[in-house]
DSSP file (Angstrom, degrees, kcal/mol; ACC not computed):
  #  RESIDUE AA STRUCTURE BP1 BP2  ACC     N-H-->O    O-->H-N    N-H-->O    O-->H-N    TCO  KAPPA ALPHA  PHI   PSI    X-CA   Y-CA   Z-CA
    1    1 A M     >        0   0    0      0, 0.0     4,-2.1     0, 0.0     5,-0.2   0.000 360.0 360.0 360.0 -42.6   83.5  137.5  128.7
    2    2 A T  H  >  +     0   0    0      1,-0.2     4,-2.2     2,-0.2     5,-0.2   0.892 360.0  53.3 -67.1 -38.5   80.4  138.0  126.6
    3    3 A A  H  > S+     0   0    0      1,-0.2     4,-2.7     2,-0.2    -1,-0.2   0.881 107.0  52.3 -61.7 -36.5   82.5  138.1  123.4
    4    4 A L  H  > S+     0   0    0      2,-0.2     4,-2.4     1,-0.2    -2,-0.2   0.929 109.5  49.0 -65.4 -43.9   84.0  134.8  124.3
    5    5 A R  H  X S+     0   0    0     -4,-2.1     4,-2.2     2,-0.2    -1,-0.2   0.872 110.6  50.8 -61.2 -37.9   80.6  133.3  124.8
    6    6 A L  H  X S+     0   0    0     -4,-2.2     4,-2.8     2,-0.2    -2,-0.2   0.945 110.5  48.7 -62.4 -47.5   79.5  134.7  121.4
    7    7 A L  H  X S+     0   0    0     -4,-2.7     4,-2.1     1,-0.2    -2,-0.2   0.886 110.0  51.6 -62.7 -38.0   82.6  133.2  119.7
    8    8 A Q  H  X S+     0   0    0     -4,-2.4     4,-2.2     2,-0.2    -1,-0.2   0.923 112.2  47.6 -64.6 -41.3   81.9  129.8  121.4
    9    9 A R  H  X S+     0   0    0     -4,-2.2     4,-1.5     1,-0.2    -2,-0.2   0.904 109.9  51.2 -63.8 -42.2   78.3  130.0  120.1
   10   10 A M  H  <>S+     0   0    0     -4,-2.8     5,-2.6     2,-0.2     6,-0.5   0.849 110.2  50.2 -68.1 -30.4   79.5  131.0  116.6
   11   11 A K  H ><5S+     0   0    0     -4,-2.1     3,-1.6     1,-0.2    -2,-0.2   0.905 108.6  52.3 -73.4 -37.0   81.9  128.0  116.6
   12   12 A R  H 3<5S+     0   0    0     -4,-2.2    73,-0.2     1,-0.3    -1,-0.2   0.785 108.0  52.0 -64.9 -26.9   79.0  125.7  117.7
   13   13 A D  T 3<5S-     0   0    0     -4,-1.5    -1,-0.3    71,-0.2    -2,-0.2   0.153 117.9-114.8 -94.2  16.0   77.0  127.0  114.7
   14   14 A W  T < 5S+     0   0    0     -3,-1.6     3,-0.3    73,-0.1    -3,-0.2   0.748  75.9 132.4  62.0  29.4   79.8  126.2  112.3
   15   15 A M      < +     0   0    0     -5,-2.6    -4,-0.2     1,-0.2    -1,-0.1   0.737  65.0  59.7 -81.5 -22.0   80.5  129.9  111.4
   16   16 A H  S >  S+     0   0    0     -6,-0.5     3,-1.6    -5,-0.1     2,-0.4   0.610  74.9 113.2 -85.3 -10.8   84.3  129.5  111.9
   17   17 A T  T 3  S-     0   0    0     -3,-0.3     3,-0.1     1,-0.3     0, 0.0  -0.486  92.9  -4.2 -69.5 121.5   84.8  126.8  109.3
   18   18 A G  T 3  S+     0   0    0     -2,-0.4     2,-0.3     1,-0.3    -1,-0.3   0.648 112.9 105.9  73.5  22.0   86.9  128.0  106.4
   19   19 A R  S <  S-     0   0    0     -3,-1.6    -1,-0.3     2,-0.0    -3,-0.0  -0.875  75.8-107.1-127.4 158.6   87.1  131.6  107.7
   20   20 A R    >>  -     0   0    0     -2,-0.3     3,-1.0     1,-0.1     4,-0.8  -0.660  29.2-128.9 -81.9 144.8   89.7  133.7  109.3
   21   21 A P  H 3> S+     0   0    0      0, 0.0     4,-2.7     0, 0.0     5,-0.2   0.715  98.0  74.4 -68.0 -19.6   89.0  134.2  113.0
   22   22 A S  H 3> S+     0   0    0      1,-0.2     4,-2.1     2,-0.2     5,-0.1   0.839  94.1  52.7 -66.8 -28.9   89.4  138.1  112.8
   23   23 A G  H <> S+     0   0    0     -3,-1.0     4,-2.3     2,-0.2    -1,-0.2   0.941 113.0  43.6 -68.9 -45.7   86.0  138.4  111.1
   24   24 A L  H  X S+     0   0    0     -4,-0.8     4,-2.9     2,-0.2    -2,-0.2   0.904 113.0  51.9 -60.1 -44.3   84.3  136.4  113.9
   25   25 A C  H  X S+     0   0    0     -4,-2.7     4,-2.8     1,-0.2    -1,-0.2   0.907 110.0  49.3 -63.1 -41.3   86.2  138.2  116.6
   26   26 A G  H  X S+     0   0    0     -4,-2.1     4,-2.2    -5,-0.2    -1,-0.2   0.913 111.8  47.7 -64.5 -41.2   85.1  141.5  115.2
   27   27 A A  H  X S+     0   0    0     -4,-2.3     4,-2.3     2,-0.2     5,-0.2   0.920 113.6  48.7 -64.5 -43.1   81.5  140.5  115.0
   28   28 A A  H  X S+     0   0    0     -4,-2.9     4,-3.0     1,-0.2     5,-0.3   0.925 111.7  49.8 -58.7 -48.0   81.7  139.1  118.6
   29   29 A L  H  X S+     0   0    0     -4,-2.8     4,-2.5     1,-0.2     5,-0.2   0.902 111.4  46.8 -59.2 -46.1   83.3  142.3  119.8
   30   30 A L  H  X S+     0   0    0     -4,-2.2     4,-1.9     2,-0.2    -1,-0.2   0.895 115.2  45.5 -69.2 -38.0   80.7  144.6  118.2
   31   31 A V  H  X S+     0   0    0     -4,-2.3     4,-2.3     2,-0.2    -2,-0.2   0.930 113.8  49.2 -67.1 -44.0   77.7  142.6  119.4
   32   32 A A  H  X S+     0   0    0     -4,-3.0     4,-1.7    -5,-0.2     6,-0.2   0.912 111.2  51.3 -66.2 -39.6   79.2  142.2  123.0
   33   33 A A  H  <>S+     0   0    0     -4,-2.5     5,-3.1    -5,-0.3    -1,-0.2   0.930 112.5  44.4 -61.7 -42.6   79.9  146.0  123.1
   34   34 A R  H ><5S+     0   0    0     -4,-1.9     3,-1.0     3,-0.2    -1,-0.2   0.832 108.0  58.3 -72.9 -28.5   76.4  146.8  122.1
   35   35 A M  H 3<5S+     0   0    0     -4,-2.3    -1,-0.2     1,-0.2    -2,-0.2   0.869 110.9  43.8 -62.4 -35.7   75.0  144.3  124.5
   36   36 A H  T 3<5S-     0   0    0     -4,-1.7    -1,-0.2    -5,-0.2    -2,-0.2   0.273 119.3-110.9 -95.4   8.1   76.8  146.1  127.3
   37   37 A K  T < 5 +     0   0    0     -3,-1.0     2,-0.5     1,-0.3    -3,-0.2   0.785  66.1 147.9  65.3  30.3   75.7  149.6  126.0
   38   38 A F      < -     0   0    0     -5,-3.1     2,-1.4    -6,-0.2    -1,-0.3  -0.838  50.0-128.4 -89.0 133.5   79.2  150.6  124.9
   39   39 A R        +     0   0    0     -2,-0.5     2,-0.4    -3,-0.1    -5,-0.1  -0.661  45.5 155.5 -88.5  95.9   79.0  152.9  121.9
   40   40 A R        -     0   0    0     -2,-1.4     2,-0.1   -10,-0.2    -2,-0.0  -0.968  30.4-143.9-117.8 133.2   81.4  151.4  119.4
   41   41 A S     >  -     0   0    0     -2,-0.4     4,-1.8     1,-0.1     5,-0.2  -0.457  27.9-110.1 -90.3 168.5   81.0  152.0  115.7
   42   42 A V  H  > S+     0   0    0      1,-0.2     4,-2.8     2,-0.2     5,-0.2   0.908 120.7  56.9 -64.5 -38.2   81.7  149.4  113.0
   43   43 A K  H  > S+     0   0    0      1,-0.2     4,-2.2     2,-0.2    -1,-0.2   0.879 104.0  53.3 -60.7 -36.8   84.7  151.6  112.0
   44   44 A D  H  > S+     0   0    0      2,-0.2     4,-1.0     1,-0.2    -1,-0.2   0.939 112.5  43.1 -63.1 -45.6   86.1  151.3  115.5
   45   45 A V  H  X S+     0   0    0     -4,-1.8     4,-2.7     1,-0.2     3,-0.4   0.902 112.0  54.1 -68.7 -39.9   85.9  147.5  115.4
   46   46 A I  H  X>S+     0   0    0     -4,-2.8     4,-2.0     1,-0.2     5,-0.6   0.906 105.6  53.1 -60.4 -42.8   87.2  147.3  111.9
   47   47 A S  H  <5S+     0   0    0     -4,-2.2    -1,-0.2    -5,-0.2    -2,-0.2   0.771 113.3  44.1 -68.6 -22.3   90.3  149.3  112.8
   48   48 A V  H  <5S+     0   0    0     -4,-1.0    -2,-0.2    -3,-0.4    -1,-0.2   0.908 121.9  33.6 -86.4 -45.1   91.1  146.9  115.7
   49   49 A V  H  <5S-     0   0    0     -4,-2.7    -2,-0.2     2,-0.1    -3,-0.2   0.591  97.9-133.3 -91.0  -6.2   90.5  143.6  114.0
   50   50 A K  T  <5 +     0   0    0     -4,-2.0     2,-0.3    -5,-0.3    -3,-0.1   0.920  57.0 129.4  61.2  49.4   91.7  144.6  110.5
   51   51 A V      < -     0   0    0     -5,-0.6    -1,-0.2   -29,-0.1     2,-0.1  -0.870  60.8 -93.9-125.7 168.0   88.9  143.2  108.4
   52   52 A C     >  -     0   0    0     -2,-0.3     4,-2.0     1,-0.1     5,-0.2  -0.406  29.7-118.0 -77.7 157.2   86.7  144.8  105.7
   53   53 A H  H  > S+     0   0    0      1,-0.2     4,-2.3     2,-0.2     5,-0.2   0.884 115.4  54.2 -58.9 -40.9   83.3  146.3  106.4
   54   54 A T  H  > S+     0   0    0      2,-0.2     4,-2.3     1,-0.2    -1,-0.2   0.886 105.9  50.7 -61.7 -40.5   81.7  143.8  104.1
   55   55 A T  H  > S+     0   0    0      2,-0.2     4,-2.5     1,-0.2     5,-0.2   0.936 111.8  47.7 -67.2 -43.9   83.3  140.8  106.0
   56   56 A L  H  X S+     0   0    0     -4,-2.0     4,-2.1     1,-0.2    -2,-0.2   0.937 112.2  50.8 -62.4 -44.1   82.0  142.2  109.4
   57   57 A R  H  X S+     0   0    0     -4,-2.3     4,-2.3     1,-0.2    -1,-0.2   0.884 109.3  50.1 -60.7 -40.9   78.6  142.7  107.8
   58   58 A K  H  X S+     0   0    0     -4,-2.3     4,-2.7     2,-0.2     5,-0.2   0.941 110.4  49.5 -66.9 -45.6   78.5  139.1  106.5
   59   59 A R  H  X S+     0   0    0     -4,-2.5     4,-2.0     1,-0.2    -2,-0.2   0.867 110.8  50.9 -64.9 -33.9   79.4  137.6  109.8
   60   60 A L  H  X S+     0   0    0     -4,-2.1     4,-1.9    -5,-0.2    -1,-0.2   0.921 111.0  46.8 -66.6 -43.6   76.8  139.7  111.5
   61   61 A T  H  X S+     0   0    0     -4,-2.3     4,-1.1     2,-0.2    -2,-0.2   0.888 112.3  51.4 -67.7 -37.5   74.1  138.6  109.0
   62   62 A E  H >< S+     0   0    0     -4,-2.7     3,-0.5     1,-0.2    -1,-0.2   0.908 110.6  48.1 -62.7 -39.9   75.2  134.9  109.4
   63   63 A F  H >< S+     0   0    0     -4,-2.0     3,-1.6     1,-0.2     6,-0.5   0.868 104.8  60.3 -68.7 -34.8   74.9  135.3  113.1
   64   64 A E  H 3< S+     0   0    0     -4,-1.9    -1,-0.2     1,-0.3    -2,-0.2   0.781  98.6  58.3 -61.6 -27.8   71.5  136.9  112.7
   65   65 A D  T << S+     0   0    0     -4,-1.1    -1,-0.3    -3,-0.5    -2,-0.2   0.447  90.5  89.8 -84.8   1.3   70.3  133.7  111.0
   66   66 A T  S X  S-     0   0    0     -3,-1.6     3,-0.8    -4,-0.2     4,-0.3  -0.577  85.9-119.7 -93.5 157.5   71.1  131.5  114.1
   67   67 A P  G >  S+     0   0    0      0, 0.0     3,-0.9     0, 0.0     4,-0.2   0.710 108.4  69.8 -70.6 -19.1   68.6  130.9  117.0
   68   68 A T  G >  S+     0   0    0      1,-0.2     3,-1.2     2,-0.2    -4,-0.1   0.797  89.4  60.1 -68.6 -28.4   71.1  132.5  119.4
   69   69 A S  G <  S+     0   0    0     -3,-0.8    -1,-0.2    -6,-0.5    -5,-0.1   0.674  97.0  61.4 -71.7 -15.3   70.5  135.9  117.9
   70   70 A Q  G <  S+     0   0    0     -3,-0.9    -1,-0.2    -4,-0.3    -2,-0.2   0.530  86.4  99.1 -89.9  -7.5   66.7  135.6  118.8
   71   71 A L  S <  S-     0   0    0     -3,-1.2     2,-0.1    -4,-0.2    -3,-0.0  -0.458  76.3-119.4 -78.6 152.7   67.6  135.4  122.5
   72   72 A T     >  -     0   0    0     -2,-0.1     4,-2.5     1,-0.1     5,-0.2  -0.376  33.2-102.4 -76.3 168.8   67.4  138.3  124.8
   73   73 A I  H  > S+     0   0    0      2,-0.2     4,-1.9     1,-0.2     5,-0.2   0.919 123.5  47.2 -62.3 -42.5   70.5  139.5  126.6
   74   74 A D  H  > S+     0   0    0      1,-0.2     4,-1.8     2,-0.2     5,-0.2   0.931 112.8  48.6 -64.8 -42.2   69.4  137.8  130.0
   75   75 A E  H  > S+     0   0    0      1,-0.2     4,-2.9     2,-0.2    -1,-0.2   0.883 109.9  52.8 -65.8 -34.6   68.4  134.6  128.2
   76   76 A F  H  < S+     0   0    0     -4,-2.5    -1,-0.2     1,-0.2    -2,-0.2   0.905 111.4  45.7 -69.7 -34.4   71.8  134.5  126.4
   77   77 A M  H  < S+     0   0    0     -4,-1.9    -1,-0.2    -5,-0.2    -2,-0.2   0.798 123.8  33.7 -76.9 -26.3   73.7  134.9  129.6
   78   78 A R  H  < S+     0   0    0     -4,-1.8     2,-0.3    -5,-0.2    -2,-0.2   0.894 111.6  60.2 -91.3 -44.3   71.6  132.3  131.5
   79   79 A V     <  -     0   0    0     -4,-2.9     2,-0.6    -5,-0.2    -1,-0.1  -0.663  58.1-162.3 -94.8 136.3   70.8  129.7  128.8
   80   80 A D        -     0   0    0     -2,-0.3     2,-0.1    -3,-0.0    -4,-0.1  -0.942  21.9-138.4-114.0 109.2   73.3  127.7  126.8
   81   81 A L        -     0   0    0     -2,-0.6   -13,-0.0     1,-0.1    -5,-0.0  -0.404  13.0-165.4 -64.4 137.6   71.6  126.3  123.7
   82   82 A E        +     0   0    0     -2,-0.1     2,-0.2     2,-0.1    -1,-0.1   0.656  58.8  92.3 -99.7 -16.5   72.7  122.8  122.9
   83   83 A Q        -     0   0    0      1,-0.0     2,-0.3   -70,-0.0    -2,-0.0  -0.501  66.2-141.5 -77.7 146.9   71.4  122.5  119.4
   84   84 A E        -     0   0    0     -2,-0.2     2,-0.2   -71,-0.0   -71,-0.2  -0.790   8.7-133.6-107.4 149.2   73.8  123.4  116.5
   85   85 A C        -     0   0    0     -2,-0.3   -19,-0.1   -73,-0.2    -1,-0.0  -0.565  29.2 -99.0 -92.6 162.2   72.9  125.1  113.3
   86   86 A D        -     0   0    0     -2,-0.2    -1,-0.1     1,-0.1     5,-0.0  -0.450  52.5 -87.9 -73.1 155.4   73.9  124.1  109.8
   87   87 A P     >  -     0   0    0      0, 0.0     4,-2.4     0, 0.0     3,-0.4  -0.345  35.7-117.7 -62.7 148.8   77.0  125.9  108.3
   88   88 A P  H  > S+     0   0    0      0, 0.0     4,-1.9     0, 0.0     5,-0.2   0.848 115.2  53.9 -57.7 -34.6   76.1  129.1  106.5
   89   89 A S  H  > S+     0   0    0      2,-0.2     4,-1.8     1,-0.2     5,-0.1   0.860 109.0  49.4 -69.3 -34.1   77.4  127.7  103.2
   90   90 A Y  H  > S+     0   0    0     -3,-0.4     4,-2.4     2,-0.2    -1,-0.2   0.940 111.0  48.4 -66.6 -47.7   75.1  124.6  103.6
   91   91 A T  H  X S+     0   0    0     -4,-2.4     4,-1.9     1,-0.2    -2,-0.2   0.834 110.3  51.8 -61.2 -34.4   72.1  126.7  104.4
   92   92 A A  H  X S+     0   0    0     -4,-1.9     4,-2.2    -5,-0.2    -1,-0.2   0.874 110.6  49.2 -71.0 -35.7   72.8  129.0  101.3
   93   93 A G  H  X S+     0   0    0     -4,-1.8     4,-2.2     2,-0.2    -2,-0.2   0.896 110.0  50.3 -66.6 -39.9   73.1  125.8   99.1
   94   94 A Q  H  X S+     0   0    0     -4,-2.4     4,-2.5     2,-0.2    -2,-0.2   0.882 109.8  52.2 -63.2 -41.3   69.8  124.5  100.5
   95   95 A H  H  X S+     0   0    0     -4,-1.9     4,-2.5     2,-0.2    -2,-0.2   0.927 109.2  48.7 -55.9 -49.5   68.3  127.9   99.7
   96   96 A K  H  X S+     0   0    0     -4,-2.2     4,-2.6     2,-0.2    -2,-0.2   0.917 111.0  50.0 -61.6 -43.0   69.5  127.8   96.2
   97   97 A V  H  X S+     0   0    0     -4,-2.2     4,-2.1     1,-0.2    -1,-0.2   0.914 111.6  49.1 -60.7 -43.9   68.1  124.2   95.7
   98   98 A K  H  X S+     0   0    0     -4,-2.5     4,-2.1     1,-0.2    -1,-0.2   0.906 110.0  51.1 -66.7 -39.7   64.8  125.3   97.0
   99   99 A M  H  X S+     0   0    0     -4,-2.5     4,-2.5     1,-0.2    -2,-0.2   0.895 109.6  50.3 -61.5 -42.0   64.6  128.3   94.7
  100  100 A L  H  X S+     0   0    0     -4,-2.6     4,-2.3     2,-0.2    -1,-0.2   0.899 110.5  49.2 -66.3 -38.2   65.4  126.2   91.7
  101  101 A Q  H  X S+     0   0    0     -4,-2.1     4,-2.3     2,-0.2    -2,-0.2   0.895 111.3  49.3 -65.9 -39.5   62.7  123.7   92.6
  102  102 A L  H  X S+     0   0    0     -4,-2.1     4,-2.4     2,-0.2    -2,-0.2   0.877 111.0  50.5 -64.0 -40.4   60.2  126.6   93.0
  103  103 A E  H  X S+     0   0    0     -4,-2.5     4,-2.1     2,-0.2    -2,-0.2   0.895 109.9  49.6 -65.9 -39.1   61.3  128.0   89.7
  104  104 A Q  H  X S+     0   0    0     -4,-2.3     4,-2.4     2,-0.2    -2,-0.2   0.911 111.4  49.7 -63.0 -43.0   60.8  124.6   88.0
  105  105 A E  H  X S+     0   0    0     -4,-2.3     4,-2.4     1,-0.2     5,-0.2   0.928 110.9  49.3 -63.0 -43.9   57.3  124.2   89.5
  106  106 A L  H  X S+     0   0    0     -4,-2.4     4,-2.4     1,-0.2    -1,-0.2   0.882 108.9  52.3 -62.0 -37.9   56.4  127.7   88.4
  107  107 A T  H  X S+     0   0    0     -4,-2.1     4,-2.2     2,-0.2    -1,-0.2   0.904 110.3  48.8 -65.1 -39.5   57.6  127.0   84.9
  108  108 A K  H  X S+     0   0    0     -4,-2.4     4,-2.2     2,-0.2    -2,-0.2   0.916 112.6  47.6 -64.3 -42.7   55.5  123.8   84.7
  109  109 A K  H  X S+     0   0    0     -4,-2.4     4,-2.7     1,-0.2    -2,-0.2   0.886 110.9  51.8 -64.5 -37.8   52.4  125.6   86.0
  110  110 A L  H  X S+     0   0    0     -4,-2.4     4,-2.5    -5,-0.2    -1,-0.2   0.902 109.2  49.4 -66.7 -39.0   52.9  128.4   83.6
  111  111 A D  H  X S+     0   0    0     -4,-2.2     4,-2.3     2,-0.2    -1,-0.2   0.903 111.5  50.1 -64.8 -40.4   53.2  126.0   80.7
  112  112 A E  H  X S+     0   0    0     -4,-2.2     4,-2.6     2,-0.2    -2,-0.2   0.937 112.2  46.7 -61.2 -46.4   49.9  124.3   81.9
  113  113 A V  H  X S+     0   0    0     -4,-2.7     4,-2.5     1,-0.2    -2,-0.2   0.905 111.4  51.4 -64.2 -41.6   48.1  127.6   82.1
  114  114 A E  H  X S+     0   0    0     -4,-2.5     4,-2.6     2,-0.2    -1,-0.2   0.896 110.3  49.6 -63.4 -39.3   49.4  128.7   78.6
  115  115 A G  H  X S+     0   0    0     -4,-2.3     4,-2.5     1,-0.2    -2,-0.2   0.940 112.2  47.5 -63.7 -44.5   48.2  125.4   77.1
  116  116 A E  H  X S+     0   0    0     -4,-2.6     4,-2.2     2,-0.2    -2,-0.2   0.902 112.2  49.5 -65.0 -38.7   44.8  125.8   78.7
  117  117 A I  H  X S+     0   0    0     -4,-2.5     4,-2.7     2,-0.2    -2,-0.2   0.940 111.1  49.4 -62.9 -47.9   44.6  129.5   77.5
  118  118 A S  H  X S+     0   0    0     -4,-2.6     4,-2.8     1,-0.2    -2,-0.2   0.918 110.2  51.4 -59.8 -42.1   45.5  128.4   74.0
  119  119 A C  H  X S+     0   0    0     -4,-2.5     4,-2.0     1,-0.2    -1,-0.2   0.937 112.1  46.2 -60.8 -46.4   42.8  125.6   74.1
  120  120 A Y  H  X S+     0   0    0     -4,-2.2     4,-2.5     2,-0.2    -1,-0.2   0.862 111.0  53.6 -61.3 -36.9   40.2  128.2   75.2
  121  121 A K  H  X S+     0   0    0     -4,-2.7     4,-2.7     2,-0.2    -2,-0.2   0.957 108.5  48.3 -64.0 -49.1   41.4  130.6   72.5
  122  122 A D  H  X S+     0   0    0     -4,-2.8     4,-1.9     1,-0.2    -2,-0.2   0.868 111.8  50.0 -59.5 -39.5   41.0  127.9   69.8
  123  123 A E  H  X S+     0   0    0     -4,-2.0     4,-2.3     2,-0.2    -1,-0.2   0.900 111.6  49.0 -66.7 -40.9   37.4  127.1   71.1
  124  124 A I  H  X S+     0   0    0     -4,-2.5     4,-2.3     1,-0.2    -2,-0.2   0.929 110.6  49.7 -63.4 -45.6   36.5  130.8   71.1
  125  125 A E  H  X S+     0   0    0     -4,-2.7     4,-2.2     1,-0.2    -1,-0.2   0.874 111.1  50.1 -64.2 -37.9   37.8  131.3   67.6
  126  126 A N  H  X S+     0   0    0     -4,-1.9     4,-2.0     2,-0.2    -1,-0.2   0.911 111.6  47.2 -63.7 -44.0   35.9  128.2   66.3
  127  127 A E  H  X S+     0   0    0     -4,-2.3     4,-1.6     2,-0.2    -2,-0.2   0.857 112.3  50.8 -66.7 -34.5   32.6  129.4   67.9
  128  128 A L  H  X S+     0   0    0     -4,-2.3     4,-0.9     2,-0.2    -1,-0.2   0.904 109.1  50.8 -67.0 -42.4   33.2  132.9   66.4
  129  129 A E  H  < S+     0   0    0     -4,-2.2     3,-0.4     1,-0.2    -2,-0.2   0.883 111.0  49.1 -67.8 -35.7   33.8  131.5   63.0
  130  130 A K  H  < S+     0   0    0     -4,-2.0    -1,-0.2     1,-0.2    -2,-0.2   0.828 110.9  50.2 -70.7 -29.7   30.6  129.4   63.3
  131  131 A S  H  < S+     0   0    0     -4,-1.6    -1,-0.2    -5,-0.2    -2,-0.2   0.558  84.8 106.7 -88.2  -7.0   28.5  132.4   64.4
  132  132 A R  S  < S-     0   0    0     -4,-0.9     2,-0.2    -3,-0.4    -3,-0.0  -0.439  80.1-107.0 -69.8 143.9   29.6  134.7   61.6
  133  133 A P        -     0   0    0      0, 0.0     2,-0.3     0, 0.0    -1,-0.1  -0.525  31.5-127.8 -72.4 140.1   27.0  135.4   59.0
  134  134 A K        -     0   0    0     -2,-0.2     2,-0.3     1,-0.1     6,-0.0  -0.658  23.7-110.6 -86.0 140.8   27.6  133.7   55.7
  135  135 A L        +     0   0    0     -2,-0.3     2,-0.3     5,-0.1    -1,-0.1  -0.556  41.5 174.9 -75.6 135.4   27.6  135.8   52.5
  136  136 A R        +     0   0    0     -2,-0.3     3,-0.4     4,-0.0     2,-0.2  -0.916  31.0  42.2-134.1 158.1   24.7  135.1   50.2
  137  137 A G  S >  S-     0   0    0     -2,-0.3     3,-0.8     1,-0.2     4,-0.4  -0.555 101.4 -41.1 105.0-167.8   23.6  136.6   47.1
  138  138 A I  T 3  S+     0   0    0      1,-0.2     3,-0.3    -2,-0.2    -1,-0.2   0.725 130.6  53.4 -73.8 -21.7   25.1  137.8   43.9
  139  139 A Y  T >  S+     0   0    0     -3,-0.4     3,-1.2     1,-0.2     4,-0.3   0.552  83.3  87.5 -91.8 -10.0   28.0  139.5   45.6
  140  140 A A  G X  S+     0   0    0     -3,-0.8     3,-1.0     1,-0.3    -1,-0.2   0.820  84.1  57.5 -58.4 -32.4   29.2  136.4   47.6
  141  141 A A  G 3  S+     0   0    0     -4,-0.4    -1,-0.3    -3,-0.3    -2,-0.1   0.755  99.8  59.0 -72.2 -22.5   31.3  135.2   44.6
  142  142 A Y  G <  S+     0   0    0     -3,-1.2    -1,-0.2    -4,-0.1     2,-0.2   0.485  79.4 107.2 -89.8   0.7   33.3  138.4   44.6
  143  143 A S  S <  S-     0   0    0     -3,-1.0     2,-0.3    -4,-0.3     9,-0.1  -0.528  74.2-116.6 -76.4 144.9   34.6  138.1   48.2
  144  144 A K  E     -A  151   0A   0      7,-0.5     7,-2.0    -2,-0.2     2,-0.7  -0.576  16.3-135.1 -83.9 140.4   38.3  137.3   48.5
  145  145 A E  E     +A  150   0A   0     -2,-0.3     2,-0.5     5,-0.2     5,-0.2  -0.858  26.8 178.3 -90.4 116.6   39.3  134.0   50.1
  146  146 A I  E >  S-A  149   0A   0      3,-2.8     3,-2.3    -2,-0.7    -2,-0.0  -0.965  70.1 -23.5-122.4 117.1   42.2  134.6   52.5
  147  147 A G  T 3  S-     0   0    0     -2,-0.5    -1,-0.1     1,-0.3     3,-0.1   0.819 123.5 -54.3  56.1  31.5   43.6  131.6   54.4
  148  148 A G  T 3  S+     0   0    0      1,-0.3     2,-0.4     0, 0.0    -1,-0.3   0.475 120.1 105.6  83.4   0.4   40.3  129.7   54.1
  149  149 A K  E <   -A  146   0A   0     -3,-2.3    -3,-2.8     0, 0.0     2,-0.4  -0.901  69.4-126.2-113.0 142.5   38.3  132.7   55.6
  150  150 A S  E     -A  145   0A   0     -2,-0.4     2,-0.4    -5,-0.2    -5,-0.2  -0.705  18.9-144.4 -89.2 138.9   36.2  135.0   53.6
  151  151 A E  E      A  144   0A   0     -7,-2.0    -7,-0.5    -2,-0.4    -1,-0.0  -0.881 360.0 360.0-102.2 133.2   36.8  138.7   53.9
  152  152 A I              0   0    0     -2,-0.4    -1,-0.1    -9,-0.1    -2,-0.0   0.365 360.0 360.0 -86.3 360.0   33.9  141.1   53.8
């Protein structure tokens, strides 16, 4: 009965769309077994539902991202959440878009900081050039001019 409630909740959270039902059934069976303190390993469930370990792990992590997974066992049995979650593919797409936006913002800020640093660098070099002692005397004519700067 608990596995059926879990499957209903997974369907309400759009986890079934575009997927074979055996992965969802395996995840629901594993969670239900552990909720009722039956010791079933992932290998036991995989051998029954005939899915890959990775598939079962993905369904469990997708279920973990839903609000239902945050409920206690008693709350899950008593309360039926009416809100739906977005499909996992949609939330993954939103996450990618958000990461791209953050990356663009960081690039802009990095460019601003680099521009500011180069401006300060130029100012420092100009001040250092002004504060250097100028060569005077009979040996000043023998100093080499390199790139507009005199070498001592």
